[in-house]
C-alpha positions, 0 to 999 in steps of 0.5 A: 134338700142340699146336694148331699144325700146321706147313705140312709136317704140314698138307700130309700130312693127308688132306682128310677131317680138315679142317672145310672139306675143299675149302679144306683149312682147320680141320684136326681130326686130334685133340681139341686141333684140334677145340677150336681149330676151335671157338675160331676158328669166328668167323673162318669165312666166313658162308656156310661156317659151317653146313658147318664147324659140322657138321664140328666136331660130328662130329669132337667126337663122334669124339674125345670133345670137348664143344662148348660154343659156342652159336654152333657148335651153332646153326649145326650145326642149320641 
């Protein structure tokens, strides 16, 4: 799977795979999408960054992805 999901693929995903499940944004069903969420983190609304950062860290652990972004890591600690 690449890091682009079709609308239909995204629609089929459970809320639990999204970094922001209430908005169904930042899907992370696999390692490639965890890396994509890290790359697009800067586009997240400021108020939601701590929540998304923690979700990225949790999914990274699950899929064995090493998060390198100091920004994501710092927001995860908030």
